[in-house]
All heavy atoms as a GROMACS GRO file, in nm:
protein
  618
    1MET      N    1   8.839  16.680  10.731
    1MET     CA    2   8.836  16.758  10.609
    1MET      C    3   8.731  16.869  10.624
    1MET      O    4   8.618  16.843  10.664
    1MET     CB    5   8.801  16.666  10.492
    1MET     CG    6   8.786  16.739  10.360
    1MET     SD    7   8.737  16.628  10.228
    1MET     CE    8   8.889  16.624  10.138
    2ALA      N    9   8.767  16.988  10.589
    2ALA     CA   10   8.676  17.103  10.600
    2ALA      C   11   8.572  17.097  10.490
    2ALA      O   12   8.598  17.051  10.379
    2ALA     CB   13   8.755  17.233  10.590
    3ARG      N   14   8.453  17.144  10.523
    3ARG     CA   15   8.346  17.149  10.424
    3ARG      C   16   8.368  17.264  10.327
    3ARG      O   17   8.412  17.371  10.366
    3ARG     CB   18   8.212  17.168  10.492
    3ARG     CG   19   8.164  17.045  10.564
    3ARG     CD   20   8.018  17.065  10.604
    3ARG     NE   21   7.967  16.947  10.665
    3ARG     CZ   22   7.898  16.854  10.599
    3ARG    NH1   23   7.873  16.867  10.472
    3ARG    NH2   24   7.853  16.748  10.661
    4VAL      N   25   8.335  17.240  10.204
    4VAL     CA   26   8.340  17.344  10.103
    4VAL      C   27   8.222  17.436  10.127
    4VAL      O   28   8.114  17.392  10.165
    4VAL     CB   29   8.332  17.282   9.961
    4VAL    CG1   30   8.326  17.389   9.854
    4VAL    CG2   31   8.447  17.186   9.939
    5SER      N   32   8.242  17.566  10.110
    5SER     CA   33   8.134  17.663  10.130
    5SER      C   34   8.011  17.622  10.050
    5SER      O   35   8.021  17.590   9.932
    5SER     CB   36   8.180  17.802  10.086
    5SER     OG   37   8.077  17.894  10.102
    6GLY      N   38   7.896  17.622  10.113
    6GLY     CA   39   7.772  17.584  10.048
    6GLY      C   40   7.740  17.437  10.058
    6GLY      O   41   7.629  17.396  10.031
    7GLN      N   42   7.836  17.355  10.096
    7GLN     CA   43   7.814  17.210  10.104
    7GLN      C   44   7.708  17.176  10.208
    7GLN      O   45   7.624  17.091  10.185
    7GLN     CB   46   7.945  17.137  10.137
    7GLN     CG   47   7.933  16.986  10.140
    7GLN     CD   48   7.905  16.924  10.005
    7GLN    OE1   49   7.948  16.977   9.903
    7GLN    NE2   50   7.834  16.815  10.003
    8GLN      N   51   7.712  17.246  10.323
    8GLN     CA   52   7.615  17.216  10.428
    8GLN      C   53   7.474  17.248  10.382
    8GLN      O   54   7.381  17.174  10.411
    8GLN     CB   55   7.648  17.293  10.554
    8GLN     CG   56   7.570  17.246  10.674
    8GLN     CD   57   7.622  17.305  10.803
    8GLN    OE1   58   7.700  17.398  10.802
    8GLN    NE2   59   7.579  17.249  10.913
    9ASP      N   60   7.454  17.358  10.308
    9ASP     CA   61   7.322  17.391  10.256
    9ASP      C   62   7.273  17.282  10.162
    9ASP      O   63   7.158  17.243  10.164
    9ASP     CB   64   7.324  17.524  10.182
    9ASP     CG   65   7.349  17.642  10.275
    9ASP    OD1   66   7.319  17.629  10.395
    9ASP    OD2   67   7.398  17.745  10.227
   10LYS      N   68   7.363  17.232  10.078
   10LYS     CA   69   7.329  17.126   9.985
   10LYS      C   70   7.287  17.001  10.061
   10LYS      O   71   7.187  16.939  10.030
   10LYS     CB   72   7.449  17.096   9.895
   10LYS     CG   73   7.428  16.989   9.795
   10LYS     CD   74   7.553  16.972   9.711
   10LYS     CE   75   7.544  16.851   9.623
   10LYS     NZ   76   7.668  16.830   9.548
   11ASP      N   77   7.364  16.967  10.164
   11ASP     CA   78   7.331  16.849  10.244
   11ASP      C   79   7.194  16.864  10.308
   11ASP      O   80   7.116  16.769  10.311
   11ASP     CB   81   7.435  16.825  10.351
   11ASP     CG   82   7.571  16.785  10.296
   11ASP    OD1   83   7.582  16.754  10.176
   11ASP    OD2   84   7.667  16.785  10.375
   12GLN      N   85   7.162  16.982  10.360
   12GLN     CA   86   7.033  17.004  10.425
   12GLN      C   87   6.919  16.993  10.324
   12GLN      O   88   6.812  16.943  10.357
   12GLN     CB   89   7.030  17.140  10.495
   12GLN     CG   90   7.110  17.141  10.624
   12GLN     CD   91   7.061  17.033  10.720
   12GLN    OE1   92   6.942  17.023  10.750
   12GLN    NE2   93   7.153  16.952  10.768
   13ALA      N   94   6.941  17.038  10.202
   13ALA     CA   95   6.838  17.025  10.098
   13ALA      C   96   6.810  16.878  10.070
   13ALA      O   97   6.694  16.839  10.055
   13ALA     CB   98   6.881  17.098   9.972
   14LEU      N   99   6.914  16.797  10.066
   14LEU     CA  100   6.896  16.654  10.041
   14LEU      C  101   6.823  16.588  10.158
   14LEU      O  102   6.737  16.502  10.137
   14LEU     CB  103   7.031  16.586  10.017
   14LEU     CG  104   7.104  16.628   9.889
   14LEU    CD1  105   7.242  16.563   9.884
   14LEU    CD2  106   7.022  16.594   9.766
   15VAL      N  107   6.857  16.628  10.279
   15VAL     CA  108   6.790  16.573  10.397
   15VAL      C  109   6.643  16.612  10.396
   15VAL      O  110   6.554  16.528  10.420
   15VAL     CB  111   6.859  16.620  10.527
   15VAL    CG1  112   6.776  16.586  10.650
   15VAL    CG2  113   6.999  16.560  10.538
   16ARG      N  114   6.614  16.737  10.364
   16ARG     CA  115   6.474  16.782  10.361
   16ARG      C  116   6.395  16.711  10.251
   16ARG      O  117   6.279  16.672  10.273
   16ARG     CB  118   6.468  16.934  10.344
   16ARG     CG  119   6.519  17.004  10.468
   16ARG     CD  120   6.498  17.154  10.474
   16ARG     NE  121   6.466  17.223  10.353
   16ARG     CZ  122   6.531  17.329  10.307
   16ARG    NH1  123   6.635  17.377  10.371
   16ARG    NH2  124   6.492  17.389  10.197
   17LEU      N  125   6.456  16.691  10.134
   17LEU     CA  126   6.388  16.618  10.027
   17LEU      C  127   6.363  16.474  10.069
   17LEU      O  128   6.254  16.421  10.048
   17LEU     CB  129   6.469  16.624   9.898
   17LEU     CG  130   6.408  16.548   9.779
   17LEU    CD1  131   6.269  16.601   9.744
   17LEU    CD2  132   6.500  16.556   9.659
   18GLY      N  133   6.461  16.412  10.130
   18GLY     CA  134   6.445  16.275  10.178
   18GLY      C  135   6.334  16.263  10.280
   18GLY      O  136   6.254  16.169  10.276
   19CYS      N  137   6.326  16.360  10.370
   19CYS     CA  138   6.219  16.360  10.471
   19CYS      C  139   6.082  16.377  10.406
   19CYS      O  140   5.985  16.314  10.448
   19CYS     CB  141   6.242  16.471  10.574
   19CYS     SG  142   6.376  16.437  10.689
   20ALA      N  143   6.075  16.461  10.303
   20ALA     CA  144   5.948  16.480  10.232
   20ALA      C  145   5.904  16.352  10.163
   20ALA      O  146   5.786  16.316  10.166
   20ALA     CB  147   5.961  16.595  10.131
   21ILE      N  148   5.999  16.283  10.102
   21ILE     CA  149   5.968  16.156  10.036
   21ILE      C  150   5.922  16.054  10.139
   21ILE      O  151   5.820  15.986  10.120
   21ILE     CB  152   6.090  16.105   9.956
   21ILE    CG1  153   6.116  16.197   9.836
   21ILE    CG2  154   6.069  15.960   9.911
   21ILE    CD1  155   6.248  16.173   9.766
   22ARG      N  156   5.994  16.043  10.250
   22ARG     CA  157   5.959  15.948  10.355
   22ARG      C  158   5.821  15.978  10.413
   22ARG      O  159   5.740  15.887  10.434
   22ARG     CB  160   6.063  15.952  10.468
   22ARG     CG  161   6.030  15.854  10.581
   22ARG     CD  162   6.129  15.863  10.697
   22ARG     NE  163   6.264  15.834  10.652
   22ARG     CZ  164   6.367  15.920  10.668
   22ARG    NH1  165   6.351  16.036  10.727
   22ARG    NH2  166   6.488  15.885  10.625
   23SER      N  167   5.793  16.105  10.436
   23SER     CA  168   5.665  16.145  10.494
   23SER      C  169   5.548  16.110  10.400
   23SER      O  170   5.447  16.055  10.442
   23SER     CB  171   5.667  16.294  10.522
   23SER     OG  172   5.547  16.336  10.578
   24ARG      N  173   5.565  16.140  10.272
   24ARG     CA  174   5.461  16.109  10.175
   24ARG      C  175   5.443  15.957  10.162
   24ARG      O  176   5.331  15.907  10.151
   24ARG     CB  177   5.494  16.172  10.040
   24ARG     CG  178   5.379  16.174   9.943
   24ARG     CD  179   5.413  16.254   9.819
   24ARG     NE  180   5.399  16.396   9.842
   24ARG     CZ  181   5.292  16.468   9.803
   24ARG    NH1  182   5.193  16.410   9.740
   24ARG    NH2  183   5.286  16.597   9.826
   25ARG      N  184   5.554  15.884  10.163
   25ARG     CA  185   5.547  15.737  10.155
   25ARG      C  186   5.472  15.680  10.275
   25ARG      O  187   5.385  15.594  10.261
   25ARG     CB  188   5.690  15.679  10.150
   25ARG     CG  189   5.693  15.527  10.159
   25ARG     CD  190   5.833  15.472  10.158
   25ARG     NE  191   5.920  15.517  10.263
   25ARG     CZ  192   5.917  15.474  10.390
   25ARG    NH1  193   5.825  15.386  10.428
   25ARG    NH2  194   6.003  15.519  10.479
   26ALA      N  195   5.503  15.732  10.394
   26ALA     CA  196   5.436  15.684  10.516
   26ALA      C  197   5.287  15.716  10.512
   26ALA      O  198   5.204  15.635  10.554
   26ALA     CB  199   5.501  15.748  10.638
   27ALA      N  200   5.251  15.833  10.458
   27ALA     CA  201   5.110  15.870  10.447
   27ALA      C  202   5.035  15.775  10.354
   27ALA      O  203   4.916  15.750  10.373
   27ALA     CB  204   5.097  16.014  10.397
   28LEU      N  205   5.108  15.721  10.256
   28LEU     CA  206   5.047  15.622  10.166
   28LEU      C  207   5.040  15.483  10.229
   28LEU      O  208   4.977  15.393  10.174
   28LEU     CB  209   5.126  15.615  10.035
   28LEU     CG  210   5.118  15.738   9.945
   28LEU    CD1  211   5.223  15.731   9.835
   28LEU    CD2  212   4.979  15.753   9.886
   29GLY      N  213   5.110  15.466  10.340
   29GLY     CA  214   5.111  15.336  10.408
   29GLY      C  215   5.203  15.236  10.340
   29GLY      O  216   5.184  15.115  10.355
   30TRP      N  217   5.301  15.285  10.266
   30TRP     CA  218   5.393  15.199  10.193
   30TRP      C  219   5.522  15.178  10.269
   30TRP      O  220   5.570  15.267  10.338
   30TRP     CB  221   5.429  15.259  10.059
   30TRP     CG  222   5.317  15.271   9.960
   30TRP    CD1  223   5.191  15.223   9.973
   30TRP    CD2  224   5.323  15.335   9.833
   30TRP    NE1  225   5.117  15.254   9.861
   30TRP    CE2  226   5.196  15.323   9.773
   30TRP    CE3  227   5.423  15.402   9.765
   30TRP    CZ2  228   5.166  15.374   9.648
   30TRP    CZ3  229   5.395  15.454   9.640
   30TRP    CH2  230   5.268  15.439   9.582
   31SER      N  231   5.578  15.061  10.252
   31SER     CA  232   5.713  15.036  10.304
   31SER      C  233   5.813  15.101  10.209
   31SER      O  234   5.782  15.132  10.094
   31SER     CB  235   5.740  14.885  10.312
   31SER     OG  236   5.747  14.831  10.181
   32GLN      N  237   5.933  15.118  10.259
   32GLN     CA  238   6.039  15.171  10.175
   32GLN      C  239   6.065  15.076  10.056
   32GLN      O  240   6.086  15.121   9.943
   32GLN     CB  241   6.165  15.187  10.259
   32GLN     CG  242   6.275  15.267  10.195
   32GLN     CD  243   6.390  15.282  10.291
   32GLN    OE1  244   6.469  15.190  10.306
   32GLN    NE2  245   6.398  15.397  10.354
   33GLU      N  246   6.058  14.950  10.084
   33GLU     CA  247   6.078  14.849   9.978
   33GLU      C  248   5.970  14.860   9.870
   33GLU      O  249   6.000  14.848   9.750
   33GLU     CB  250   6.080  14.709  10.038
   33GLU     CG  251   6.116  14.602   9.940
   33GLU     CD  252   6.134  14.466  10.004
   33GLU    OE1  253   6.115  14.451  10.127
   33GLU    OE2  254   6.169  14.372   9.931
   34ALA      N  255   5.846  14.884   9.911
   34ALA     CA  256   5.737  14.896   9.814
   34ALA      C  257   5.758  15.018   9.724
   34ALA      O  258   5.746  15.009   9.602
   34ALA     CB  259   5.602  14.907   9.885
   35LEU      N  260   5.793  15.133   9.784
   35LEU     CA  261   5.818  15.252   9.704
   35LEU      C  262   5.933  15.228   9.608
   35LEU      O  263   5.925  15.264   9.490
   35LEU     CB  264   5.847  15.374   9.792
   35LEU     CG  265   5.887  15.501   9.716
   35LEU    CD1  266   5.783  15.541   9.613
   35LEU    CD2  267   5.913  15.614   9.813
   36ALA      N  268   6.040  15.169   9.657
   36ALA     CA  269   6.155  15.141   9.571
   36ALA      C  270   6.113  15.053   9.453
   36ALA      O  271   6.153  15.078   9.339
   36ALA     CB  272   6.266  15.074   9.652
   37ASP      N  273   6.031  14.953   9.479
   37ASP     CA  274   5.984  14.863   9.374
   37ASP      C  275   5.898  14.938   9.274
   37ASP      O  276   5.918  14.926   9.152
   37ASP     CB  277   5.907  14.747   9.436
   37ASP     CG  278   5.869  14.641   9.334
   37ASP    OD1  279   5.957  14.600   9.256
   37ASP    OD2  280   5.751  14.600   9.334
   38TYR      N  281   5.802  15.017   9.322
   38TYR     CA  282   5.714  15.093   9.233
   38TYR      C  283   5.792  15.192   9.148
   38TYR      O  284   5.758  15.217   9.032
   38TYR     CB  285   5.608  15.169   9.311
   38TYR     CG  286   5.512  15.084   9.391
   38TYR    CD1  287   5.459  15.130   9.511
   38TYR    CD2  288   5.472  14.956   9.349
   38TYR    CE1  289   5.372  15.054   9.586
   38TYR    CE2  290   5.384  14.880   9.424
   38TYR     CZ  291   5.335  14.930   9.542
   38TYR     OH  292   5.248  14.854   9.616
   39ALA      N  293   5.898  15.250   9.206
   39ALA     CA  294   5.977  15.352   9.135
   39ALA      C  295   6.090  15.291   9.051
   39ALA      O  296   6.153  15.363   8.974
   39ALA     CB  297   6.035  15.451   9.236
   40GLY      N  298   6.116  15.162   9.068
   40GLY     CA  299   6.224  15.099   8.993
   40GLY      C  300   6.362  15.140   9.042
   40GLY      O  301   6.455  15.153   8.963
   41ILE      N  302   6.373  15.161   9.173
   41ILE     CA  303   6.499  15.202   9.236
   41ILE      C  304   6.536  15.096   9.338
   41ILE      O  305   6.450  15.044   9.410
   41ILE     CB  306   6.482  15.340   9.305
   41ILE    CG1  307   6.448  15.446   9.199
   41ILE    CG2  308   6.606  15.379   9.383
   41ILE    CD1  309   6.410  15.582   9.258
   42ASP      N  310   6.665  15.067   9.348
   42ASP     CA  311   6.712  14.970   9.447
   42ASP      C  312   6.672  15.014   9.588
   42ASP      O  313   6.682  15.132   9.622
   42ASP     CB  314   6.865  14.958   9.437
   42ASP     CG  315   6.919  14.855   9.534
   42ASP    OD1  316   6.899  14.735   9.508
   42ASP    OD2  317   6.981  14.896   9.634
   43ARG      N  318   6.628  14.920   9.672
   43ARG     CA  319   6.579  14.953   9.805
   43ARG      C  320   6.685  15.021   9.891
   43ARG      O  321   6.657  15.117   9.961
   43ARG     CB  322   6.526  14.828   9.877
   43ARG     CG  323   6.451  14.865  10.005
   43ARG     CD  324   6.470  14.769  10.120
   43ARG     NE  325   6.605  14.728  10.146
   43ARG     CZ  326   6.694  14.795  10.222
   43ARG    NH1  327   6.662  14.910  10.273
   43ARG    NH2  328   6.814  14.748  10.243
   44SER      N  329   6.808  14.974   9.884
   44SER     CA  330   6.912  15.035   9.966
   44SER      C  331   6.942  15.177   9.918
   44SER      O  332   6.969  15.266   9.999
   44SER     CB  333   7.039  14.951   9.968
   44SER     OG  334   7.097  14.944   9.839
   45HIS      N  335   6.932  15.200   9.787
   45HIS     CA  336   6.952  15.335   9.734
   45HIS      C  337   6.837  15.426   9.780
   45HIS      O  338   6.860  15.542   9.815
   45HIS     CB  339   6.961  15.331   9.582
   45HIS     CG  340   7.000  15.461   9.520
   45HIS    ND1  341   7.124  15.517   9.536
   45HIS    CD2  342   6.930  15.547   9.443
   45HIS    CE1  343   7.129  15.632   9.471
   45HIS    NE2  344   7.012  15.653   9.414
   46MET      N  345   6.716  15.372   9.783
   46MET     CA  346   6.600  15.450   9.829
   46MET      C  347   6.621  15.492   9.975
   46MET      O  348   6.589  15.605  10.013
   46MET     CB  349   6.470  15.370   9.815
   46MET     CG  350   6.346  15.446   9.856
   46MET     SD  351   6.311  15.592   9.758
   46MET     CE  352   6.259  15.516   9.606
   47GLY      N  353   6.673  15.402  10.056
   47GLY     CA  354   6.700  15.436  10.195
   47GLY      C  355   6.799  15.550  10.207
   47GLY      O  356   6.782  15.641  10.289
   48LYS      N  357   6.901  15.548  10.123
   48LYS     CA  358   7.001  15.656  10.125
   48LYS      C  359   6.942  15.787  10.077
   48LYS      O  360   6.975  15.894  10.128
   48LYS     CB  361   7.122  15.616  10.040
   48LYS     CG  362   7.201  15.503  10.103
   48LYS     CD  363   7.312  15.454  10.014
   48LYS     CE  364   7.380  15.333  10.079
   48LYS     NZ  365   7.482  15.275   9.992
   49ILE      N  366   6.851  15.781   9.981
   49ILE     CA  367   6.781  15.901   9.934
   49ILE      C  368   6.698  15.959  10.049
   49ILE      O  369   6.704  16.079  10.077
   49ILE     CB  370   6.692  15.871   9.812
   49ILE    CG1  371   6.778  15.840   9.689
   49ILE    CG2  372   6.595  15.987   9.785
   49ILE    CD1  373   6.700  15.787   9.570
   50GLU      N  374   6.623  15.874  10.118
   50GLU     CA  375   6.538  15.922  10.227
   50GLU      C  376   6.618  15.979  10.343
   50GLU      O  377   6.570  16.066  10.414
   50GLU     CB  378   6.446  15.810  10.276
   50GLU     CG  379   6.333  15.778  10.181
   50GLU     CD  380   6.228  15.687  10.242
   50GLU    OE1  381   6.242  15.645  10.360
   50GLU    OE2  382   6.131  15.656  10.172
   51ARG      N  383   6.740  15.929  10.362
   51ARG     CA  384   6.825  15.983  10.470
   51ARG      C  385   6.908  16.102  10.425
   51ARG      O  386   6.982  16.159  10.504
   51ARG     CB  387   6.918  15.872  10.522
   51ARG     CG  388   6.845  15.764  10.599
   51ARG     CD  389   6.940  15.668  10.667
   51ARG     NE  390   7.031  15.601  10.576
   51ARG     CZ  391   7.003  15.490  10.507
   51ARG    NH1  392   6.884  15.433  10.521
   51ARG    NH2  393   7.092  15.434  10.427
   52GLY      N  394   6.897  16.141  10.298
   52GLY     CA  395   6.972  16.255  10.247
   52GLY      C  396   7.118  16.223  10.224
   52GLY      O  397   7.201  16.314  10.219
   53GLU      N  398   7.149  16.096  10.208
   53GLU     CA  399   7.288  16.055  10.189
   53GLU      C  400   7.328  16.047  10.043
   53GLU      O  401   7.445  16.029  10.012
   53GLU     CB  402   7.310  15.918  10.255
   53GLU     CG  403   7.292  15.921  10.404
   53GLU     CD  404   7.296  15.784  10.468
   53GLU    OE1  405   7.312  15.682  10.396
   53GLU    OE2  406   7.282  15.778  10.591
   54ARG      N  407   7.233  16.057   9.953
   54ARG     CA  408   7.260  16.051   9.809
   54ARG      C  409   7.205  16.176   9.741
   54ARG      O  410   7.095  16.222   9.774
   54ARG     CB  411   7.193  15.929   9.745
   54ARG     CG  412   7.258  15.800   9.781
   54ARG     CD  413   7.387  15.784   9.702
   54ARG     NE  414   7.443  15.653   9.727
   54ARG     CZ  415   7.564  15.635   9.776
   54ARG    NH1  416   7.641  15.736   9.804
   54ARG    NH2  417   7.609  15.513   9.796
   55ASN      N  418   7.279  16.226   9.647
   55ASN     CA  419   7.232  16.337   9.565
   55ASN      C  420   7.141  16.278   9.459
   55ASN      O  421   7.186  16.233   9.354
   55ASN     CB  422   7.350  16.411   9.503
   55ASN     CG  423   7.308  16.539   9.438
   55ASN    OD1  424   7.192  16.575   9.438
   55ASN    ND2  425   7.404  16.609   9.379
   56VAL      N  426   7.014  16.275   9.489
   56VAL     CA  427   6.915  16.209   9.403
   56VAL      C  428   6.909  16.277   9.267
   56VAL      O  429   6.912  16.400   9.257
   56VAL     CB  430   6.776  16.206   9.472
   56VAL    CG1  431   6.724  16.343   9.502
   56VAL    CG2  432   6.676  16.128   9.393
   57THR      N  433   6.908  16.197   9.161
   57THR     CA  434   6.904  16.253   9.026
   57THR      C  435   6.763  16.301   8.992
   57THR      O  436   6.664  16.258   9.052
   57THR     CB  437   6.946  16.148   8.921
   57THR    OG1  438   6.848  16.043   8.917
   57THR    CG2  439   7.084  16.092   8.951
   58PHE      N  440   6.757  16.388   8.894
   58PHE     CA  441   6.629  16.438   8.847
   58PHE      C  442   6.540  16.322   8.800
   58PHE      O  443   6.421  16.317   8.831
   58PHE     CB  444   6.650  16.539   8.735
   58PHE     CG  445   6.523  16.594   8.678
   58PHE    CD1  446   6.441  16.676   8.754
   58PHE    CD2  447   6.483  16.562   8.550
   58PHE    CE1  448   6.322  16.725   8.703
   58PHE    CE2  449   6.366  16.611   8.497
   58PHE     CZ  450   6.285  16.693   8.573
   59LEU      N  451   6.600  16.228   8.729
   59LEU     CA  452   6.522  16.114   8.680
   59LEU      C  453   6.465  16.032   8.794
   59LEU      O  454   6.351  15.984   8.786
   59LEU     CB  455   6.606  16.026   8.588
   59LEU     CG  456   6.645  16.089   8.454
   59LEU    CD1  457   6.735  15.997   8.375
   59LEU    CD2  458   6.522  16.126   8.374
   60ASN      N  459   6.541  16.016   8.902
   60ASN     CA  460   6.488  15.942   9.017
   60ASN      C  461   6.379  16.020   9.088
   60ASN      O  462   6.283  15.960   9.138
   60ASN     CB  463   6.599  15.901   9.112
   60ASN     CG  464   6.672  15.778   9.064
   60ASN    OD1  465   6.624  15.705   8.977
   60ASN    ND2  466   6.789  15.753   9.118
   61ILE      N  467   6.389  16.151   9.093
   61ILE     CA  468   6.280  16.232   9.149
   61ILE      C  469   6.154  16.210   9.066
   61ILE      O  470   6.044  16.193   9.121
   61ILE     CB  471   6.317  16.382   9.155
   61ILE    CG1  472   6.427  16.405   9.258
   61ILE    CG2  473   6.194  16.466   9.189
   61ILE    CD1  474   6.483  16.545   9.259
   62LEU      N  475   6.169  16.207   8.933
   62LEU     CA  476   6.054  16.182   8.846
   62LEU      C  477   5.995  16.043   8.872
   62LEU      O  478   5.872  16.028   8.878
   62LEU     CB  479   6.094  16.194   8.699
   62LEU     CG  480   6.133  16.333   8.650
   62LEU    CD1  481   6.177  16.326   8.504
   62LEU    CD2  482   6.020  16.431   8.667
   63ARG      N  483   6.080  15.942   8.886
   63ARG     CA  484   6.033  15.805   8.912
   63ARG      C  485   5.958  15.796   9.046
   63ARG      O  486   5.854  15.731   9.056
   63ARG     CB  487   6.150  15.709   8.912
   63ARG     CG  488   6.209  15.685   8.776
   63ARG     CD  489   6.328  15.590   8.784
   63ARG     NE  490   6.386  15.573   8.653
   63ARG     CZ  491   6.510  15.605   8.620
   63ARG    NH1  492   6.593  15.651   8.713
   63ARG    NH2  493   6.554  15.589   8.499
   64ILE      N  494   6.015  15.859   9.147
   64ILE     CA  495   5.954  15.855   9.280
   64ILE      C  496   5.818  15.926   9.277
   64ILE      O  497   5.718  15.875   9.330
   64ILE     CB  498   6.048  15.917   9.385
   64ILE    CG1  499   6.172  15.828   9.402
   64ILE    CG2  500   5.977  15.939   9.517
   64ILE    CD1  501   6.287  15.895   9.477
   65ALA      N  502   5.814  16.044   9.215
   65ALA     CA  503   5.688  16.118   9.208
   65ALA      C  504   5.582  16.040   9.130
   65ALA      O  505   5.466  16.033   9.172
   65ALA     CB  506   5.712  16.255   9.142
   66LYS      N  507   5.622  15.979   9.019
   66LYS     CA  508   5.527  15.901   8.940
   66LYS      C  509   5.473  15.784   9.021
   66LYS      O  510   5.353  15.756   9.019
   66LYS     CB  511   5.593  15.850   8.812
   66LYS     CG  512   5.499  15.774   8.721
   66LYS     CD  513   5.566  15.733   8.592
   66LYS     CE  514   5.468  15.656   8.505
   66LYS     NZ  515   5.531  15.613   8.379
   67ALA      N  516   5.561  15.716   9.094
   67ALA     CA  517   5.518  15.602   9.175
   67ALA      C  518   5.417  15.647   9.281
   67ALA      O  519   5.322  15.574   9.311
   67ALA     CB  520   5.639  15.537   9.241
   68MET      N  521   5.436  15.767   9.336
   68MET     CA  522   5.347  15.816   9.441
   68MET      C  523   5.231  15.899   9.385
   68MET      O  524   5.154  15.958   9.461
   68MET     CB  525   5.426  15.897   9.544
   68MET     CG  526   5.522  15.810   9.623
   68MET     SD  527   5.585  15.890   9.772
   68MET     CE  528   5.709  15.996   9.703
   69GLU      N  529   5.221  15.901   9.251
   69GLU     CA  530   5.113  15.973   9.183
   69GLU      C  531   5.103  16.118   9.228
   69GLU      O  532   4.996  16.167   9.265
   69GLU     CB  533   4.980  15.899   9.200
   69GLU     CG  534   4.982  15.761   9.138
   69GLU     CD  535   4.850  15.687   9.150
   69GLU    OE1  536   4.760  15.732   9.224
   69GLU    OE2  537   4.837  15.582   9.084
   70CYS      N  538   5.218  16.185   9.225
   70CYS     CA  539   5.222  16.328   9.255
   70CYS      C  540   5.317  16.394   9.156
   70CYS      O  541   5.383  16.326   9.077
   70CYS     CB  542   5.266  16.353   9.400
   70CYS     SG  543   5.439  16.312   9.436
   71ASN      N  544   5.322  16.524   9.159
   71ASN     CA  545   5.415  16.598   9.075
   71ASN      C  546   5.549  16.610   9.146
   71ASN      O  547   5.552  16.620   9.270
   71ASN     CB  548   5.362  16.738   9.046
   71ASN     CG  549   5.240  16.736   8.958
   71ASN    OD1  550   5.237  16.668   8.857
   71ASN    ND2  551   5.138  16.810   8.998
   72PRO      N  552   5.658  16.610   9.071
   72PRO     CA  553   5.789  16.633   9.135
   72PRO      C  554   5.790  16.764   9.214
   72PRO      O  555   5.852  16.772   9.320
   72PRO     CB  556   5.886  16.638   9.016
   72PRO     CG  557   5.818  16.563   8.907
   72PRO     CD  558   5.671  16.586   8.928
   73SER      N  559   5.719  16.864   9.164
   73SER     CA  560   5.715  16.992   9.233
   73SER      C  561   5.647  16.978   9.371
   73SER      O  562   5.680  17.053   9.464
   73SER     CB  563   5.642  17.097   9.150
   73SER     OG  564   5.510  17.056   9.122
   74ASP      N  565   5.557  16.881   9.388
   74ASP     CA  566   5.494  16.858   9.518
   74ASP      C  567   5.599  16.812   9.619
   74ASP      O  568   5.597  16.856   9.734
   74ASP     CB  569   5.384  16.753   9.508
   74ASP     CG  570   5.267  16.797   9.421
   74ASP    OD1  571   5.243  16.919   9.409
   74ASP    OD2  572   5.200  16.709   9.365
   75LEU      N  573   5.688  16.724   9.574
   75LEU     CA  574   5.793  16.675   9.665
   75LEU      C  575   5.886  16.788   9.705
   75LEU      O  576   5.923  16.800   9.823
   75LEU     CB  577   5.874  16.562   9.598
   75LEU     CG  578   5.797  16.435   9.566
   75LEU    CD1  579   5.887  16.339   9.488
   75LEU    CD2  580   5.747  16.369   9.694
   76LEU      N  581   5.923  16.871   9.607
   76LEU     CA  582   6.012  16.983   9.637
   76LEU      C  583   5.944  17.084   9.728
   76LEU      O  584   6.006  17.137   9.820
   76LEU     CB  585   6.059  17.049   9.507
   76LEU     CG  586   6.144  16.962   9.415
   76LEU    CD1  587   6.167  17.030   9.282
   76LEU    CD2  588   6.275  16.925   9.482
   77ALA      N  589   5.816  17.110   9.704
   77ALA     CA  590   5.742  17.203   9.790
   77ALA      C  591   5.731  17.148   9.933
   77ALA      O  592   5.748  17.222  10.030
   77ALA     CB  593   5.604  17.229   9.733
   78ASP      N  594   5.703  17.019   9.945
   78ASP     CA  595   5.696  16.956  10.078
   78ASP      C  596   5.828  16.970  10.152
   78ASP      O  597   5.831  16.980  10.274
   78ASP     CB  598   5.661  16.807  10.067
   78ASP     CG  599   5.518  16.781  10.023
   78ASP    OD1  600   5.438  16.877  10.015
   78ASP    OD2  601   5.487  16.664   9.992
   79ALA      N  602   5.938  16.972  10.076
   79ALA     CA  603   6.071  16.986  10.136
   79ALA      C  604   6.108  17.131  10.159
   79ALA      O  605   6.213  17.159  10.217
   79ALA     CB  606   6.175  16.920  10.043
   80GLY      N  607   6.023  17.223  10.116
   80GLY     CA  608   6.052  17.364  10.132
   80GLY      C  609   6.160  17.413  10.037
   80GLY      O  610   6.232  17.507  10.067
   81LEU      N  611   6.167  17.348   9.922
   81LEU     CA  612   6.271  17.384   9.823
   81LEU      C  613   6.209  17.453   9.701
   81LEU      O  614   6.098  17.434   9.669
   81LEU     CB  615   6.346  17.259   9.778
   81LEU     CG  616   6.417  17.183   9.891
   81LEU    CD1  617   6.470  17.051   9.839
   81LEU    CD2  618   6.529  17.267   9.947
   0.00000   0.00000   0.00000
């Protein structure tokens, strides 16, 4: 199936956001399971977010940022978005 125009850019944004979340989590010394627990998100869903496989909702970005005691804008800036 051919990609819809702009789909690849969207996918890359999700991958970059996931990498930013993973990097910040690792800097905190937390496991993926710990972050998922602190944020109130299922661990397997968190893994998909970090791999850029899920279009993370705004509310989940807020939950993740709150758990890591940062601003959502910090995560987006880390991702270059």
